C-alpha positions as CSV (number, residue, x, y, z in Angstrom):
1,M,0.2,0.1,0.0
2,M,2.7,2.8,0.9
3,K,5.0,1.5,-1.7
4,E,2.0,1.9,-4.5
5,K,1.7,5.4,-2.7
6,V,5.1,6.6,-3.3
7,L,5.1,5.0,-6.4
8,I,1.9,6.8,-8.3
9,K,3.7,10.3,-5.9
10,K,6.9,9.7,-8.2
11,N,4.7,9.1,-11.0
12,L,2.8,12.8,-10.9
13,I,5.9,14.3,-10.1
14,T,8.2,13.6,-13.2
15,K,4.6,13.9,-15.1
16,H,4.3,17.6,-13.5
17,L,7.9,18.4,-14.0
18,K,8.2,16.7,-18.1
19,N,4.9,19.0,-18.8
20,S,6.4,21.9,-17.7
21,K,10.0,22.0,-17.6
22,V,10.4,25.6,-18.1
23,K,8.9,25.9,-14.4
24,I,11.2,23.3,-13.5
25,V,12.9,26.6,-11.7
26,G,9.8,27.8,-9.5
27,Y,9.3,23.7,-7.4
28,T,11.4,22.6,-4.6
29,Y,11.3,18.8,-5.9
């Protein structure tokens, strides 16, 4: 359960970063 949540979170973060590479500087990941 916890591992799945972590994986989903990582996937969402990577997706978000890929979608907004220009705004990466503003994020604290």
